[in-house]
C-alpha positions in Angstrom: 16.1 -13.9 8.0 19.1 -14.6 9.9 22.2 -15.0 7.8 24.1 -17.5 9.7 25.4 -18.1 13.4 28.6 -20.0 12.1 31.7 -18.2 12.3 33.8 -17.5 9.1 36.4 -20.3 9.9 33.2 -22.7 10.5 31.7 -21.6 7.2 34.8 -22.3 5.1 35.3 -25.6 6.2 31.8 -26.5 4.8 32.4 -28.1 1.4 29.3 -30.0 0.2 25.7 -28.9 -0.2 24.4 -31.4 2.5 27.0 -30.0 5.1 25.6 -26.7 4.1 21.9 -27.7 4.8 23.1 -29.6 8.1 24.5 -26.1 9.3 21.3 -24.1 9.2 22.5 -21.7 6.8 19.8 -19.7 5.1 20.2 -17.7 1.6 18.8 -14.2 1.2 18.8 -11.9 -2.0 21.5 -9.2 -2.3 19.4 -6.3 -1.6 18.1 -8.0 1.8 21.6 -8.8 2.4 22.6 -5.2 1.9 19.8 -3.9 4.1 20.4 -6.1 7.0 24.0 -5.6 7.2 23.4 -1.8 6.8 20.9 -2.0 9.7 23.5 -3.6 11.7 26.1 -0.9 11.0 23.7 2.2 11.6 22.8 0.5 15.1 26.7 0.2 15.8 27.2 3.5 14.4 30.0 2.3 12.2 30.6 4.4 8.8 30.5 2.4 5.8 31.7 5.2 3.4 34.7 6.3 5.5 36.9 8.6 3.8 34.0 10.1 1.5 34.1 13.6 3.0 31.2 16.4 2.7 28.4 13.9 1.8 27.6 13.1 5.6 24.6 15.2 5.7 23.4 14.9 1.8 24.5 12.1 -0.4 25.3 9.3 2.1 21.8 9.6 3.8 20.1 9.3 0.6 22.3 6.2 -0.3 21.5 4.5 3.0 17.6 5.3 2.6 17.8 3.4 -0.9 19.5 0.6 0.6 17.1 0.5 3.3 14.3 0.4 0.5 16.1 -2.2 -1.8 16.2 0.2 -4.6 18.5 0.2 -7.5 20.5 3.5 -7.6 21.8 6.3 -10.2 24.4 8.3 -8.8 24.0 11.6 -11.1 27.0 14.2 -10.6 29.7 15.9 -12.4 33.0 14.4 -13.0 35.3 13.9 -9.9 32.6 13.5 -7.2 33.3 10.1 -5.9 30.5 8.4 -7.5 32.3 5.3 -8.6 34.3 5.0 -5.3 30.9 4.9 -3.3 29.6 2.3 -5.6 32.6 0.3 -4.7 32.5 0.9 -1.0 29.0 -0.8 -1.1 30.8 -4.2 -1.0 31.4 -3.7 2.4 27.8 -4.3 3.2 28.0 -7.8 1.6 28.2 -10.9 3.8 32.1 -11.8 4.0 31.3 -15.0 2.3 28.5 -16.8 0.4 28.3 -20.3 -1.0 28.3 -21.1 -4.7 27.9 -24.2 -6.5 31.6 -25.2 -7.6 32.0 -24.5 -11.3 28.7 -22.5 -11.9 29.5 -19.5 -14.1 26.4 -18.0 -12.9 27.4 -18.1 -9.2 24.5 -20.4 -8.3 23.4 -20.4 -4.9 23.4 -24.1 -3.6 20.1 -23.7 -2.2 18.3 -21.9 -4.8 20.3 -23.0 -8.3 19.3 -20.7 -11.1 21.1 -22.1 -14.1 20.5 -25.6 -15.8 24.1 -26.4 -15.0 23.3 -26.0 -11.4 20.1 -27.8 -11.3 21.2 -30.7 -13.2 24.4 -31.1 -11.0 22.3 -31.0 -7.8 20.0 -33.6 -9.4 22.9 -36.0 -10.2 25.2 -35.6 -7.1 22.4 -34.2 -4.6 24.0 -33.5 -1.1 27.4 -34.4 -2.3 27.5 -31.4 -4.6 30.8 -29.5 -4.1 30.3 -26.0 -2.8 32.8 -23.1 -3.0 32.9 -19.7 -0.8 32.8 -16.6 -2.6 34.3 -13.3 -0.8 32.4 -10.1 -0.9 35.4 -8.4 -3.0 34.5 -10.6 -6.0 30.9 -9.7 -5.9 31.6 -6.4 -7.7 31.2 -5.8 -11.6 32.0 -2.6 -13.1 31.5 -1.6 -16.8 32.0 1.4 -18.5 29.3 2.5 -21.0 30.9 3.2 -24.3 29.1 3.3 -27.8 30.7 0.0 -28.9 29.2 -1.9 -25.8 26.8 -4.4 -27.3 24.0 -6.6 -26.1 26.0 -9.6 -26.1 28.7 -7.9 -23.8 26.1 -7.4 -21.2 23.6 -10.0 -21.5 25.0 -12.7 -23.8 24.8 -14.5 -27.2 24.7 -17.8 -28.7 28.3 -19.3 -29.1 28.6 -21.7 -32.0 32.0 -23.1 -31.1 30.7 -24.0 -27.7 27.6 -25.9 -29.6 30.0 -27.5 -32.0 32.6 -28.8 -29.4 29.8 -29.9 -27.0 27.8 -31.3 -30.1 24.8 -29.5 -28.7 21.6 -28.3 -30.5 21.0 -24.6 -30.9 17.9 -25.3 -28.8 20.0 -26.3 -25.9 20.5 -23.5 -23.2 24.2 -24.8 -22.9 25.0 -23.1 -26.1 24.5 -19.9 -24.8 27.5 -17.8 -23.6 26.5 -15.5 -20.8 27.3 -11.7 -20.9 28.5 -9.5 -17.7 25.0 -8.9 -16.3 24.1 -12.8 -15.8 27.8 -13.3 -14.5 27.0 -11.1 -12.0 24.4 -12.9 -10.3 24.4 -12.3 -6.6 26.7 -9.1 -7.3 27.0 -5.4 -7.2 26.7 -4.3 -10.7 27.8 -0.7 -11.8 27.5 0.6 -15.1 29.4 3.9 -15.1 28.5 6.9 -17.5 25.1 5.3 -18.3 23.8 8.0 -21.0 26.7 7.0 -23.0 25.3 3.6 -23.6 23.3 3.2 -26.8 19.7 3.5 -26.5 18.9 0.1 -27.9 21.4 -1.3 -25.1 19.6 0.5 -22.3 16.6 -1.1 -23.6 17.9 -4.6 -22.9 18.0 -3.6 -19.4 14.3 -2.9 -19.0 13.3 -6.3 -18.1 16.4 -7.5 -16.1 15.7 -4.5 -13.6 11.8 -5.2 -13.5 11.5 -8.8 -14.1 14.7 -10.5 -13.7 14.0 -11.7 -17.6 16.9 -12.0 -20.1 16.3 -12.4 -23.8 19.1 -14.0 -26.0 18.3 -14.5 -29.7 15.4 -16.8 -29.8 15.7 -18.1 -26.4 12.9 -17.7 -24.1 14.7 -17.8 -20.9 13.4 -16.8 -17.3 16.2 -16.3 -15.3 15.3 -14.4 -12.0 18.8 -12.5 -11.7 19.6 -11.3 -8.2 21.6 -8.2 -8.7 22.1 -4.9 -7.1 22.5 -2.1 -9.8 24.4 1.1 -9.2 24.7 3.5 -12.3 26.5 6.6 -12.2 25.7 9.5 -15.0 27.1 12.9 -15.6 24.4 15.9 -16.2 26.6 16.9 -19.2 25.7 13.6 -20.8 22.1 14.6 -21.1 22.9 17.3 -23.6 26.3 16.6 -25.1 26.1 12.9 -26.1 23.1 11.2 -25.0 20.6 10.5 -22.2 18.8 7.7 -20.4 15.9 6.4 -22.1 12.7 7.1 -20.1 11.5 3.6 -19.3 15.0 2.7 -17.7 15.1 5.8 -15.7 11.8 4.9 -14.6 12.9 1.6 -13.3 15.9 3.0 -11.4 14.2 3.5 -8.1 16.5 6.1 -6.5 18.2 9.1 -8.3 20.9 10.6 -5.9 22.6 13.8 -6.9 26.1 14.2 -5.7 28.2 17.4 -5.4 31.6 19.0 -4.7 32.9 20.2 -1.6 30.9 23.0 -0.1 33.9 24.5 1.7 37.6 24.6 1.6 38.3 22.5 4.7 36.1 19.5 3.1 38.2 20.0 0.2 41.5 19.8 1.9 40.5 16.7 3.8 40.0 15.0 0.3 43.1 16.3 -1.0 45.2 15.3 1.9 43.6 11.9 1.8 44.0 11.2 -2.0 47.4 12.9 -2.6 50.3 10.5 -3.4 53.0 11.7 -1.0 54.8 8.3 -0.2 58.4 8.6 -0.3 58.2 12.4 -0.4 60.8 14.2 2.0 57.8 15.8 3.8 59.7 16.3 7.1 62.0 18.8 5.2 59.3 20.7 3.3 57.1 22.8 5.3 53.8 23.5 3.8 51.9 26.7 5.0 48.2 26.1 6.1 47.3 29.3 3.5 48.9 27.4 0.9 46.7 24.3 1.2 43.7 27.0 1.0 45.0 28.4 -2.0 45.1 25.0 -3.8 41.4 24.5 -2.7 40.5 28.0 -3.8 42.1 27.5 -7.3 39.5 24.9 -8.0 36.5 27.2 -6.2 37.3 29.8 -8.7 37.6 27.4 -11.5 33.9 26.2 -10.8 32.8 29.7 -11.1 35.1 30.9 -13.9 33.3 32.3 -17.0 36.2 30.5 -18.9 35.5 27.0 -17.7 32.6 25.0 -19.0 30.4 24.6 -15.7 28.4 21.7 -17.0 31.7 19.9 -17.4 32.5 20.5 -14.0 35.9 20.6 -12.1 37.0 17.5 -10.8 38.6 17.1 -7.2 41.4 15.4 -9.1 42.7 18.8 -9.9 43.3 20.0 -6.5 45.0 16.5 -5.6 47.4 16.6 -8.7 47.8 20.1 -8.0 49.0 19.6 -4.4 51.1 16.8 -5.4 52.8 19.1 -8.1 53.2 21.9 -5.4 55.2 19.3 -3.2 57.2 18.4 -6.1 58.2 21.7 -6.8 59.6 22.4 -3.4 61.3 19.0 -3.6 63.0 19.8 -6.7 64.3 23.1 -5.5 65.5 21.1 -2.3 67.5 18.8 -4.3 68.8 21.5 -6.7 70.3 23.5 -3.9 71.3 20.8 -1.6 69.3 22.2 1.4 68.2 20.4 4.3 64.8 22.0 4.6 62.5 24.5 2.6 59.4 26.1 2.9 56.7 26.0 -0.1 56.3 29.5 -1.8 53.8 31.3 -3.6 55.9 31.2 -6.7 55.7 27.6 -6.5 52.1 27.8 -7.7 53.7 27.9 -11.3 54.3 24.3 -10.9 50.6 23.4 -10.4 49.7 25.0 -13.9 50.0 21.6 -15.8 47.5 20.4 -13.2 44.9 22.8 -13.9 45.0 22.9 -17.8 44.2 19.1 -18.2 41.5 19.3 -15.8 39.3 22.2 -16.9 36.9 22.1 -20.1 37.2 25.5 -21.4 34.5 27.7 -23.2 35.3 29.4 -26.5 36.6 32.4 -24.8 39.0 30.4 -22.9 40.1 28.4 -25.7 40.9 31.7 -27.2 43.3 32.9 -24.5 44.9 29.4 -23.9 44.6 27.0 -20.9 47.9 28.1 -19.6 46.7 31.5 -19.2 43.4 30.7 -17.9 45.3 28.3 -15.7 47.4 31.4 -14.5 44.4 33.7 -14.0 42.7 31.2 -11.7 45.8 31.1 -9.4 45.5 34.7 -9.2 41.9 34.9 -8.3 42.4 32.4 -5.7 45.2 34.8 -4.4 43.0 37.5 -4.8 40.0 35.8 -2.8 42.1 35.0 0.3 44.6 38.0 0.2 41.9 40.0 2.3 41.9 37.2 5.0 45.2 38.3 6.2 45.9 41.7 4.9 43.6 45.0 4.5 42.0 45.5 1.1 44.4 47.5 -1.1 41.5 49.2 -2.6 39.8 50.2 0.8 43.1 51.5 2.2 43.7 53.7 -0.8 40.2 55.3 -0.2 40.8 55.6 3.3 42.2 58.9 5.0 44.2 57.1 7.5 47.6 55.9 6.4 48.2 53.3 3.7 50.5 50.5 5.0 51.2 49.7 1.6 52.9 53.3 0.5 56.7 52.3 1.5 56.7 49.1 -0.8 54.7 50.5 -3.6 56.9 53.7 -3.7 60.2 51.5 -3.7 58.7 49.8 -7.0 57.5 53.5 -8.2 61.2 54.6 -8.3 61.9 51.8 -10.9 63.2 49.1 -8.9 62.2 45.5 -10.0 62.2 42.3 -8.4 62.6 38.6 -10.1 61.4 35.9 -7.4 62.7 32.4 -8.9 61.5 29.1 -8.1 65.1 28.1 -8.1 66.4 30.5 -5.4 67.9 29.1 -2.4 66.2 29.9 0.8 68.9 32.5 1.5 68.5 34.1 -2.0 65.0 33.9 -1.5 64.8 35.8 1.8 67.5 38.4 0.7 65.2 39.2 -2.6 62.2 39.9 -0.2 64.0 41.9 2.4 65.2 44.7 -0.3 61.7 45.9 -0.2 61.3 48.5 2.3 58.1 48.1 4.8 57.2 44.5 3.4 58.3 42.8 6.3 56.6 45.4 8.7 53.4 44.8 6.9 53.7 41.0 7.1 54.4 41.0 11.0 51.6 43.7 11.7 48.9 41.9 10.0 49.5 38.1 9.8 48.6 37.3 13.4 50.3 34.2 15.1 53.1 34.4 12.1 55.7 31.6 12.4 59.2 32.4 11.8 59.7 29.9 9.2 56.8 31.4 7.2 57.7 35.2 7.3 59.0 35.1 3.8 56.3 33.2 2.5 53.6 36.0 3.7 56.0 38.6 2.4 55.8 37.1 -0.9 52.0 36.7 -0.5 51.7 40.5 0.0 53.4 41.1 -3.4 51.2 38.7 -5.3 48.1 40.1 -3.5 49.2 43.8 -4.5 49.5 42.8 -8.0 46.1 41.1 -7.9 44.5 44.1 -6.5 46.3 46.1 -9.4 49.0 48.0 -7.2 51.8 46.3 -8.8 52.7 44.9 -12.0 53.4 40.8 -12.0 55.1 39.2 -15.0 55.3 35.4 -15.4 58.9 34.2 -16.4 60.1 31.1 -17.4 61.6 30.2 -14.0 59.6 32.3 -11.5 57.7 35.8 -11.3 58.8 39.5 -11.8 57.2 42.4 -9.9 57.5 46.4 -10.8 55.6 49.2 -11.0 52.2 49.2 -12.4 52.6 52.5 -14.1 55.9 52.1 -15.6 54.8 48.7 -17.0 52.1 50.4 -19.3 54.7 51.4 -21.5 56.4 48.1 -21.7 56.1 47.2 -25.2 55.9 43.7 -24.1 52.5 44.1 -22.5 50.0 41.6 -24.1 46.9 42.3 -22.0 45.0 39.7 -20.1 42.0 37.9 -19.6 40.2 40.7 -17.7 40.3 44.3 -17.8 41.0 44.7 -14.3 43.9 42.1 -14.4 45.8 43.3 -17.6 48.9 43.5 -15.1 48.7 39.7 -14.7 50.3 39.0 -18.1 52.7 42.0 -18.6 
């Protein structure tokens, strides 16, 4: 059934039911509306879910199939997997404007009125019934499921004040105060974290999904609501807090499983898109590509860490806020030293620890160690994972009969030398500090291909951190930076407190 041949301007000029009939406008239910508009988008090769990265071959095709099938949808996945964003973007598939009877609380279609108000108004005024035009952005309702949500909130209840004010009998339908679901007639209705909804409240949704019926107190109402339901759920909720009751789950036709980015490149696209960097002096702060990869690698390490609860998940918000804090660390140094330009440093990763501690749910062992140490450990593992993509493995070079390129800098530390790299160091101080280590610059220029001159010190510092992560040096977290020294001498340091892993004790010396 065709929607309308009229332009938006011509539609908005229609003010009465009579004019609407003359125009030839035809109504269609919301699922058919979504379906037909999606068909047009697919034929034109337009991307409805623009900015949703990593789902092109997995989640989005499932959603499109569900819409073509006119299904209600449950998006099942861990936190930070863009479930709610996807639901909100479905409004792009709605018609730009649809007509409603002016003053109708149930958004009555003038050609197919649902409420007694709409029917009575048309019976009284006929073709002179006033209509308004409803924009697609207004046809969206979202409710977070919490234990205190009631049937009255979602479905409705009898309003004694309305009955008394209008002098109506309690047998009159007009005494009903409708809840969010009836008021979302002809809209997309989203319930986030569905398992958190009490079972008896979930039961109230049965007939709405199946038959369109709603029951309020003693009223027998047959209201064929026209709603596209989208639910979101976290698998953790099934065991920790609640579950989706089986009959309701059976009535949700498509359950679509979401996931985290499958590689660093996709994660970087999401982080770059979502990070709030407006007003930042980005033209004065250089961020090496490796640093962008390290931020994403921290999240990857967290998702596989024995200290992080994998059932809770690690939200994409971790990398987004971490990247924002990383830029802020460089910006703060820029301001403190009154410099025109700076390059992000490995030591600046200290500044992302607050972005990690609040984004990971720790298991018991992690809680014993502390969120800060776990976050520091994740940063270290990210450095270790990416180090061998730029430099030879220190472990392998130690075994090889050929010359070990790390001998010279390690010998310098072995002579008792110590190095402090502070987050507040000016670029000049930073460079001077790194250049005092013999052989460090040579290693960097030899193994990092296509090294930009402004990134030389960054990779020199990266080499030191990598050696520490491979237990060739000792690395200690200071209040304002990092301290490097010989691993053997650090074993006799009375301040040695051990670490999370036997292999990484030097991280916390």
